[in-house]
C-alpha positions as CSV (number, residue, x, y, z in Angstrom):
1,X,97.8,105.1,77.0
2,X,100.1,103.8,79.8
3,X,101.0,105.4,83.4
4,X,104.4,104.3,84.8
5,X,104.5,103.3,88.6
6,X,105.4,107.1,89.5
7,X,103.0,108.4,87.5
8,X,100.3,106.5,89.1
9,X,101.7,106.2,92.6
10,X,101.4,110.7,91.7
11,X,98.1,110.4,90.8
12,X,96.0,108.2,93.0
13,X,98.1,109.6,96.4
14,X,99.7,106.4,97.0
15,X,103.5,105.2,96.6
16,X,105.8,103.4,94.2
17,X,106.7,100.5,97.4
18,X,102.9,100.4,97.9
19,X,102.2,99.6,94.2
20,X,105.0,97.0,93.9
21,X,103.7,95.1,97.2
22,X,100.1,94.7,95.4
23,X,102.2,93.2,92.4
24,X,103.8,91.0,94.8
25,X,100.8,89.8,96.4
26,X,98.6,89.5,93.1
27,X,96.5,92.2,93.7
28,X,97.5,94.4,91.2
29,X,100.2,92.6,88.4
30,X,101.1,95.6,86.2
31,X,100.3,95.6,82.7
32,X,103.2,95.4,81.6
33,X,107.1,95.3,82.9
34,X,109.7,97.6,80.1
35,X,113.3,96.5,80.1
36,X,114.7,99.2,82.6
37,X,112.5,97.5,85.1
38,X,109.5,99.8,85.3
39,X,106.3,98.3,86.0
40,X,103.3,100.4,83.9
41,X,99.5,100.4,84.1
42,X,96.9,100.9,81.4
43,X,93.2,102.1,81.4
44,X,92.0,98.4,83.3
45,X,94.8,99.0,85.9
46,X,93.9,102.1,86.9
47,X,90.0,100.7,87.3
48,X,91.3,98.0,89.5
49,X,93.5,100.2,91.3
50,X,90.6,102.8,92.1
51,X,88.6,100.1,93.2
52,X,91.2,98.5,95.5
53,X,91.5,102.1,97.0
54,X,88.0,102.7,97.5
55,X,87.7,99.4,99.2
56,X,90.6,100.0,101.1
57,X,89.0,103.3,102.2
58,X,85.9,101.3,103.5
59,X,88.2,99.4,105.8
60,X,88.4,96.1,103.9
61,X,92.1,94.1,104.0
62,X,93.6,93.0,101.5
63,X,93.0,89.8,101.2
64,X,89.0,90.4,101.4
65,X,89.6,93.0,98.5
66,X,91.2,90.4,96.4
67,X,88.0,88.2,96.4
68,X,85.7,91.0,96.2
69,X,87.6,91.9,92.7
70,X,87.2,89.0,91.8
71,X,84.0,88.3,92.5
72,X,82.6,90.8,90.0
73,X,84.3,90.8,86.7
74,X,81.8,93.7,85.3
75,X,83.7,96.8,86.7
76,X,80.8,99.3,85.8
77,X,78.5,97.0,87.7
78,X,81.5,97.0,91.1
79,X,82.0,100.4,90.5
80,X,78.1,100.9,90.8
81,X,78.2,99.5,94.2
82,X,81.2,101.3,94.9
83,X,79.3,104.4,94.5
84,X,76.0,103.1,95.9
85,X,78.1,102.3,99.2
86,X,79.6,106.1,98.7
87,X,77.0,107.5,98.9
88,X,75.2,106.4,102.3
89,X,78.6,106.5,103.8
90,X,78.3,110.8,102.8
91,X,74.9,111.0,103.8
92,X,75.7,109.3,107.0
93,X,78.8,111.7,107.3
94,X,76.7,114.5,106.6
95,X,73.9,113.5,109.3
96,X,77.0,113.4,111.8
97,X,78.0,116.7,110.6
98,X,74.6,118.4,111.5
99,X,74.5,116.4,114.8
100,X,77.7,118.1,116.1
101,X,77.0,121.5,114.5
102,X,73.7,121.2,116.7
103,X,75.5,120.2,119.6
104,X,78.1,123.1,119.2
105,X,75.2,125.6,118.7
106,X,73.1,124.4,121.5
107,X,76.4,124.3,124.4
108,X,77.1,128.0,123.1
109,X,73.8,129.0,123.4
110,X,73.6,127.3,126.9
111,X,70.5,125.0,126.0
112,X,69.9,121.2,127.1
113,X,71.3,119.0,124.7
114,X,69.2,116.6,122.5
115,X,70.1,113.0,122.8
116,X,68.9,111.6,120.3
117,X,69.6,114.6,118.2
118,X,73.8,114.3,119.0
119,X,74.2,110.6,117.8
120,X,72.1,111.1,114.9
121,X,74.1,108.9,112.0
122,X,76.6,107.3,114.5
123,X,75.9,103.7,114.5
124,X,73.0,102.9,112.8
125,X,74.6,99.7,111.1
126,X,75.8,97.4,114.4
127,X,73.3,94.5,113.4
128,X,75.0,94.1,110.2
129,X,76.5,91.0,110.3
130,X,73.9,89.0,112.2
131,X,70.7,90.6,109.8
132,X,73.4,89.7,106.8
133,X,73.7,86.5,108.3
134,X,70.3,85.7,108.5
135,X,68.2,87.1,105.2
136,X,71.1,88.2,103.3
137,X,73.3,91.1,101.9
138,X,70.4,92.5,100.0
139,X,67.8,92.6,102.7
140,X,70.4,94.8,104.8
141,X,71.5,97.0,102.0
142,X,68.0,97.9,101.5
143,X,67.1,98.7,104.9
144,X,70.1,100.6,105.8
145,X,69.3,102.8,102.6
146,X,65.4,103.2,103.7
147,X,66.7,104.0,107.2
148,X,69.8,106.3,106.5
149,X,67.5,108.0,103.4
150,X,64.8,108.9,106.5
151,X,64.8,112.8,107.7
152,X,65.6,113.2,111.7
153,X,61.8,114.1,112.4
154,X,60.6,110.4,109.9
155,X,63.3,108.4,112.2
156,X,62.3,109.9,115.4
157,X,58.6,109.1,114.5
158,X,59.6,105.7,113.5
159,X,61.1,105.2,116.8
160,X,58.5,106.4,118.4
161,X,56.1,104.3,116.6
162,X,58.5,101.0,117.4
163,X,58.7,102.1,121.4
164,X,55.0,102.5,121.9
165,X,54.0,99.1,119.9
166,X,57.1,97.3,122.2
167,X,55.4,99.1,125.5
168,X,51.9,98.4,124.8
169,X,53.1,94.7,124.7
170,X,55.0,94.8,127.8
171,X,51.9,96.4,129.5
172,X,49.7,93.3,127.9
173,X,52.3,91.0,129.6
174,X,52.3,92.9,133.1
175,X,48.3,92.8,132.7
176,X,47.9,88.8,132.2
177,X,45.8,89.1,129.2
178,X,46.0,86.0,127.1
179,X,47.5,85.8,123.4
180,X,44.1,85.3,121.9
181,X,42.4,88.4,123.9
182,X,41.5,91.1,121.2
183,X,44.3,93.1,122.9
184,X,46.8,90.9,121.8
185,X,45.4,90.0,118.8
186,X,45.1,94.0,117.2
187,X,49.4,94.3,118.7
188,X,49.9,91.3,116.2
189,X,47.9,93.2,113.8
190,X,49.9,96.0,114.2
191,X,53.2,94.5,114.8
192,X,53.0,92.3,111.8
193,X,52.2,96.3,109.7
194,X,55.2,97.4,111.2
195,X,57.3,94.5,109.9
196,X,55.8,94.8,106.7
197,X,56.7,98.2,106.7
198,X,60.6,97.2,106.5
199,X,62.0,97.3,103.2
200,X,64.6,94.3,102.4
201,X,62.7,91.9,104.6
202,X,60.3,89.2,103.4
203,X,57.7,90.8,105.0
204,X,58.0,94.0,102.9
205,X,58.4,91.7,99.4
206,X,55.0,90.5,98.6
207,X,56.4,87.6,97.2
208,X,58.7,87.3,100.2
209,X,57.8,84.2,103.1
210,X,56.1,86.5,105.3
211,X,54.9,83.5,107.6
212,X,58.0,82.0,107.9
213,X,59.8,85.0,108.3
214,X,56.9,86.3,111.5
215,X,57.1,83.1,113.1
216,X,61.4,82.8,112.7
217,X,61.0,86.3,114.6
218,X,59.1,84.8,117.0
219,X,60.9,82.3,118.1
220,X,63.9,84.7,118.7
221,X,62.2,87.0,120.6
222,X,62.1,84.5,122.8
223,X,65.5,82.7,122.2
224,X,67.3,86.0,122.5
225,X,67.2,88.2,125.8
226,X,68.2,91.4,123.4
227,X,65.0,90.8,121.8
228,X,62.8,89.9,124.8
229,X,63.8,92.9,126.9
230,X,61.7,94.9,124.3
231,X,59.2,93.3,125.3
232,X,59.5,93.1,129.3
233,X,61.4,90.1,129.8
234,X,61.0,86.3,128.6
235,X,57.4,86.6,129.8
236,X,56.3,89.3,127.0
237,X,58.4,87.8,124.7
238,X,56.6,84.5,125.1
239,X,53.5,86.8,124.9
240,X,54.5,88.3,121.4
241,X,55.4,85.0,120.1
242,X,51.9,83.2,120.9
243,X,49.8,86.0,119.9
244,X,51.7,86.2,116.1
245,X,51.6,82.8,116.1
246,X,47.8,82.8,117.0
247,X,47.1,85.6,114.4
248,X,48.7,84.2,111.4
249,X,47.1,81.0,112.1
250,X,44.2,82.8,111.6
251,X,44.7,85.1,108.5
252,X,47.1,82.1,107.1
253,X,45.2,83.9,103.4
254,X,45.7,87.6,104.0
């Protein structure tokens, strides 16, 4: 069965003008054009249009959409990826709804607001571009899915654990202990355990380059002030780096 441009526009909630524009830029040519000039689309065309509209909903510009469509020849695989992305987006929106609803309830009851609760689901993707550039799209997708599948309590517990580790590093730096000390080597062990627990990273992959990954992160803690701030500044970041390097040297076969 084929559908006319008017029928296609009506079914998809778009316009004939938009469909003609997609044709003009080569994004969605009609299956054929009748003698009267009407454009018609078959099932393959509708599947392609569905993908275009999904990617538009995700904020992708038309030129990037064209690249994405050409990069995946199997529509079933491509649509499966879209479903995966939409599922993550749905979960994020559901958490936003829950967070805003909780804020309304607290305001109505005159109760104090909980800042961490208020912003659940709002911006856990701010490092997407950097993570993707350094370790690939699959690493980002896996880590994001893991984080977004957590309950609010699990996320709070995880964040508290990371905050404790960062504070313990900063305290060690302030105390002036050396990277070879038992205190810092135990912190290094905890740090590596933490990195191993994050899906999508080389540390989590049994066949991944744990040594190279951790050493690379350790160097980044020192070179990038955003990360060094987690450990009390440059001096703390240098202690983390040196301690991790010593730990890796001593546990090369583990």
